[in-house]
N, C-alpha and C positions, 0 to 999 in steps of 0.2 A: 618104170612099172617096176617093182619086186618080182624075180622068180620065187617059183616055190623053194623054200627053204631057207631065203635071204630075211634077214631081218631090215627094219626101219633103221636109218642113220639114228646112233647114240643121240642126237641132238634132239630130234622127233620123241625118243623115247624120255628124256630129261625133260621136255617142255609139258607132256602129258603127265607125268609124274607132277611136276610142280604146279599144274593146272589143277590137279587133284588133291594135292596138300592145301592150296588155296582155297579150293571149294569146302574141303571139310574143315579147315581152320577158321572160315567163314560160318559155316553152319554150328560147329562149337560155340563161337561167340554169339550169335544169336539163339542156341539153346541156352546158353549160360544166362546171357540177358532176361530170356521167356520164362524158364523153368528153373534155374538154378543149375549149381555144376553137381549138385547131390542126384539130379533126374539125367545127366548125361551120361550117356553110356555108347560103345562103338556102336551097337546096334542102330540105336537113334540116329547117331552121325550119318554112318552107312544108309541108311533110308532116306535122309535130307539130302543127301550129294547125290543119292540114285545109282549105288555103287555097291558090290558086297562086302560084306565083313573081312573076307580075305584081301580083295582087293584095298580097301582103308589100311589094313594092317600093314600091307607090304608099303603105302604110301607114307603112313603119318607113324608107323608103332601103336604101341597099346596106349591105354587111357593117360596114364602118367606122362607120356612123352606128348601126346595130345597138348595136354596142360603148358608143358615147358615151350613146344613150339607156340602155341597162342601166346603164350607171356613173352617169350623173345620177339614174335612178329609185332605186337603192339607197343613193346618197350622200340623196337627200330622206328616205327611211324613217329613215335613220340620223341623220339630223340632227333630226328630228321628236322622236326619244328624248333625245337630247342636250338640246334647248329643255325641252322639257319636266320634264327634270329640272333643270334651271336654275329653271324657274319654282316648283318645288315648295317653293325656300327663297327667298322673294323680301326676307326681311328676313338673310340672313346670306350673304354673297355665297362666302366661301369654301367655306361647306357646300356652297351650290349649283355650285360649280367642281367640288369634289370628286364630290358624286354625277353630275354630268354626265359628268366624267372616267372615273369607274366604271363608269357604262353605255355609254358608248364604247370599252371595252376590254374589256368583258363581251363587248358585243355583235359586235367585232369577231374576238373568239376563236372564237364561235360560228356565224358566218355561213360556212358552205359555200362561197360564190361568194369572197371575202375569201380564204380559206384556200386554195382553188384557185388564186387570181389571183397569192400571195405564194409559192406554192409552185413557180412558175414551169414546172414539167413541162407536157406535152402541148400546148406552144403559147401556153400560156396569159400566158407572159411578153409577149407582144404587148399584153396588156391592162395593164400594170404601168405603164406611163408615163403612163397615163390618170390613176393613182391617184398618182404622184408626181412627173411633171415638168411636166405639164399644169395649171399652177396654176387654171385656169379650171374644171377638172371636179370637184374636190374642194376644194381650197385654198380658192378666191377664195370659193364657196359655203358654206363652214363658216363662215369669218371673217364674213360677212354674215349668215348666219342668228344666229350667236352673238352679234354686236353687236346685233344689233336685239331679243335674248333678254333683254341686260342692261341695267341704268340708263346713261342718258347719261353719267352721271360715268365710267364704266369707259372708258380709254384707249384707242384703237385699238391701240396696242402690246400692252396686257396680253391683250384679246382674240387677237393674233396669236400671244403667245406661248402663250396656254392652245392653241390649233387646233395649232401646230407642236409643240408638246411630246407633247400627245395622240396625234397621227397618228404621231410619231416613237416613241412605245411601242406604239402598235399595231404597227406595220411590224417593230418589233424589240424583243419584249417581253423585259424583264429583272425577274426576281422576280416578287412576287406582286402583283397586280391593286390592292390597296388600298395597298400601299405608292407604285406608279408615281400612285396616283390623289392620294394625300398630296403625293407632290413635284409634280406640275403643279399643284394649286390652290395651295400655298404660293407655287412661283416665279411664277404669275399672279397672286395673291392680294396679293403684296408689291407690286407695280406699282399697284394700285388704291389711290385716296387714299381717307384715310377720309371717309365722311359726315360 
C-alpha cells in the first residue's frame, strides 16, 4: 500500500497511460468507420472511452496527433503480418515476397479503416495524406520493416520497389490479388542477386 504523498510506480502509470491510449485509438478507429473522420472530435472520443477531454489530451494529444497515432498503429499491425509472411519462406525469397504481398493486399482490402480513408467521403480524405504523401507515416516504416526481415544481400532498391508496388496495388487495385502479388514478387525479386 502507498503512503499518503507517495506515487504509484512508474510502470503502473505507463501501463495505465498505454491502456487509455489503446482505448482512445480503438474508439477513434470505430468512429472513423462509423461516422467518418470529419465527425471525429476529442469530445466524442473521450465520451466513448469514458474519460475527460483533459485526460484524453494528456494521453494522446490533439486530434492530428490521434490521427498519426492511429495510422501508425494500424501500419504496425499490418507490417507485423507482412514480416511474418516473409519469414515463412526463408529459403525462397520470391515465394516470401509473393506471400507478403498477398497478405498485404488481402489485409488492405478487408481493413475497414483503410477502406474508409480511401473512399474519401465523410472527411476521411483528411487522413489520406498520412497514407500517401507523408513518407514517414507508412512508406518509411514499411521499407524499414521489410528490409529488416529480408537477408542483408537484398538491395535497398529491391525493398523499396516491393513496398512501393504493394502500396500502389493496395491504393489502386487492378485485377485479382494473386496476379498482383505475382507481379510484385517478380519485379522486386528480379532486383535481388542470386545467393
